[in-house]
C-alpha positions as CSV (number, residue, x, y, z in Angstrom):
1,M,165.6,194.8,113.2
2,A,164.2,195.0,109.7
3,I,160.9,196.0,108.9
4,S,159.3,195.6,105.3
5,S,155.7,195.7,104.4
6,T,154.0,194.0,107.3
7,L,156.8,191.7,108.2
8,I,159.0,192.4,111.4
9,R,162.3,190.5,111.5
10,E,164.8,190.5,114.5
11,T,167.6,188.1,115.0
12,F,169.9,187.8,118.0
13,P,172.4,185.1,119.4
14,V,171.2,183.1,122.3
15,G,172.1,180.2,124.5
16,P,175.4,178.7,125.4
17,L,176.6,177.9,121.7
18,Q,175.1,181.4,120.5
19,C,172.6,180.2,118.0
20,N,170.9,182.7,116.0
21,C,167.2,183.2,117.1
22,T,164.9,185.0,114.9
23,I,161.5,186.5,115.6
24,I,159.3,186.9,112.6
25,G,156.1,189.1,113.2
26,D,153.1,190.6,111.3
27,S,152.8,194.2,112.3
28,L,149.1,194.0,111.3
29,T,148.0,191.1,113.3
30,G,150.5,191.1,116.0
31,N,151.1,187.5,115.7
32,A,154.7,186.1,115.6
33,I,156.8,182.8,115.1
34,V,160.1,182.3,116.8
35,V,162.7,180.3,115.1
36,D,165.3,178.3,117.1
37,P,165.1,179.6,120.7
38,G,168.2,177.8,121.8
39,G,168.5,179.5,125.2
40,N,167.8,182.8,127.1
41,P,164.0,182.5,126.9
42,E,163.5,185.7,129.1
43,L,165.4,187.6,126.6
44,I,163.3,186.2,123.6
45,L,160.1,187.0,125.7
46,A,161.3,190.6,126.5
47,R,162.0,191.3,122.7
48,L,158.7,189.9,121.8
49,E,157.0,192.3,124.3
50,A,159.1,195.1,123.1
51,L,157.9,194.6,119.6
52,G,154.2,194.2,120.6
53,L,154.2,190.6,119.5
54,K,152.4,187.4,120.6
55,V,154.1,184.2,119.5
56,I,151.8,181.5,118.3
57,S,154.2,178.9,116.9
58,I,157.9,178.0,117.5
59,I,159.5,176.5,114.7
60,H,162.9,174.7,114.4
61,T,165.5,174.4,111.6
62,H,166.8,171.2,113.3
63,A,167.0,169.4,116.6
64,H,170.6,170.0,117.7
65,L,170.3,171.1,121.4
66,D,171.5,174.8,120.7
67,H,168.5,175.3,118.5
68,F,165.7,174.2,121.0
69,L,167.0,174.3,124.6
70,A,164.6,177.0,125.6
71,S,161.6,175.7,123.4
72,G,159.9,174.1,126.5
73,Q,160.2,177.2,128.6
74,M,158.8,179.3,125.7
75,K,155.9,177.0,125.1
76,E,155.1,176.9,129.0
77,K,155.2,180.7,128.9
78,T,153.4,181.5,125.9
79,G,151.2,178.5,125.0
80,A,152.8,178.4,121.4
81,T,153.0,175.1,119.6
82,L,156.4,173.5,118.8
83,H,157.2,172.4,115.2
84,L,159.9,170.2,113.8
85,H,160.4,168.1,110.8
86,K,159.9,164.2,111.9
87,D,163.3,163.1,110.6
88,D,164.9,164.8,113.5
89,Q,162.6,163.4,116.2
90,F,165.5,161.1,117.3
91,L,167.7,164.2,118.0
92,W,164.9,165.8,119.9
93,D,164.2,162.8,121.9
94,N,168.0,162.5,122.8
95,L,168.5,166.0,124.1
96,E,169.6,165.0,127.6
97,L,172.5,162.9,125.8
98,Q,173.4,165.9,123.7
99,C,173.5,168.1,126.7
100,Q,176.0,165.5,128.4
101,M,178.3,165.5,125.3
102,F,178.5,169.1,125.2
103,G,178.6,169.9,128.9
104,V,175.4,172.0,128.8
105,P,172.8,171.9,131.7
106,Y,169.8,169.8,130.6
107,V,166.5,171.5,130.6
108,P,163.6,169.1,129.6
109,V,161.5,169.9,126.5
110,P,158.2,168.4,125.7
111,A,157.6,166.5,122.3
112,P,156.6,168.5,119.2
113,D,153.2,169.6,118.6
114,H,153.5,169.3,114.8
115,W,155.7,167.7,112.3
116,L,156.6,170.2,109.6
117,A,156.4,169.1,105.9
118,D,158.2,170.3,102.8
119,D,156.5,173.2,101.3
120,E,154.3,173.9,104.3
121,A,152.9,177.3,104.8
122,L,154.1,178.9,108.0
123,A,151.6,180.0,110.7
124,C,152.4,183.8,110.1
125,G,151.0,183.4,106.4
126,C,154.0,184.9,105.0
127,G,156.5,182.1,104.5
128,V,156.9,178.5,103.6
129,A,159.1,175.5,105.0
130,L,161.6,173.9,102.8
131,H,163.2,170.4,103.6
132,T,167.0,170.8,103.3
133,P,168.6,167.7,104.8
134,G,172.3,167.3,105.2
135,H,173.3,168.9,108.4
136,T,170.6,166.6,109.9
137,P,168.1,164.4,108.3
138,G,165.3,166.7,109.1
139,S,166.9,170.1,108.6
140,M,164.6,172.9,107.4
141,S,165.0,176.3,105.9
142,F,162.2,179.0,105.9
143,W,161.5,181.2,103.0
144,F,159.8,184.3,102.9
145,P,159.5,185.4,99.3
146,Q,157.7,188.7,99.5
147,D,160.5,190.0,101.9
148,K,163.4,188.0,100.2
149,L,164.3,186.7,103.4
150,L,165.8,183.1,104.0
151,I,166.2,181.5,107.3
152,A,168.8,178.7,106.6
153,G,169.7,177.3,110.0
154,D,173.0,175.4,109.9
155,T,172.6,174.5,106.4
156,L,174.1,177.5,104.8
157,F,176.5,180.2,106.4
158,R,178.4,183.1,105.2
159,R,181.1,181.4,103.0
160,G,180.4,178.1,104.7
161,I,178.2,175.0,105.1
162,G,176.9,173.1,108.2
163,R,178.9,170.3,109.3
164,T,177.9,166.7,108.4
165,D,180.0,164.7,110.8
166,L,177.4,164.7,113.6
167,W,174.3,162.4,114.0
168,G,172.6,161.8,110.7
169,G,174.7,164.2,108.8
170,D,175.2,163.6,105.1
171,Y,177.5,165.8,102.6
172,A,175.8,164.8,99.5
173,S,172.6,165.7,100.8
174,I,173.6,169.3,102.1
175,E,175.3,169.9,98.9
176,R,172.1,168.9,96.9
177,S,169.7,171.0,99.4
178,I,171.9,174.0,98.9
179,R,172.3,173.6,95.1
180,E,168.8,172.5,94.3
181,R,166.6,174.3,96.8
182,L,168.4,177.2,98.3
183,Y,170.4,178.4,95.3
184,T,167.2,178.3,93.1
185,L,165.6,181.2,95.3
186,D,166.1,185.0,94.8
187,E,169.8,185.8,94.7
188,D,168.9,189.2,96.3
189,A,167.5,187.4,99.5
190,V,169.1,188.0,102.7
191,V,170.2,184.8,104.5
192,V,169.7,184.4,108.2
193,T,172.4,181.8,109.4
194,G,172.2,179.3,112.2
195,H,175.2,181.1,113.7
196,G,177.2,184.3,112.8
197,P,176.4,187.1,110.4
198,D,173.8,187.4,107.8
199,T,174.8,186.9,104.2
200,R,173.2,187.4,100.7
201,L,172.3,184.4,98.6
202,G,173.7,185.7,95.4
203,D,177.1,186.1,97.2
204,E,177.0,182.6,98.4
205,M,176.1,181.3,94.9
206,R,179.3,182.9,93.5
207,E,181.8,182.9,96.4
208,N,180.9,180.1,98.9
209,P,184.0,177.8,98.7
210,F,182.0,174.6,99.6
211,V,179.0,174.8,97.2
212,K,178.8,177.2,94.1
213,A,175.7,177.4,92.0
């Protein structure tokens, strides 16, 4: 867990494919957003309770099953709204097929409540949504400038990038998203990836073998 100024951040793996779920909370208001609840809703709810936070919105970096499998259960338990970029609606709507392909038990999820837009302010008031297509057409990253924190989903990994051979993936788009959107941010930023360990943006700009600044 990292705490700076009023922001609380906790990231932990969830679900069958160990997607990184992140809680972003405001210690002053007690409100929180949850990013990519891909499974284990009871664990996520327990962490929110332990941190003294109430989730008001659930936001998604993209609509591959491992990033939103528990979103419906989270909404049912908390009343929080579901947020996604519209270009990933086709993936969201095909959750059952995705589950069949990966051999994962299907859990129905309701339609998103709100379509995320590029440069949209997040509900916590401390971050902004960035449209970073490539891994999927509607892939989003979430940037918290005051805290130098970037949630990159499956767009950027530690010394890696997201795969582009799945539905709607495009290598030229992900390269452009990383080079023109992510690599223009503060190089001291901590990057929360969709799977695996955090990294630092400047390290990826210099050392990522797929896309260098």
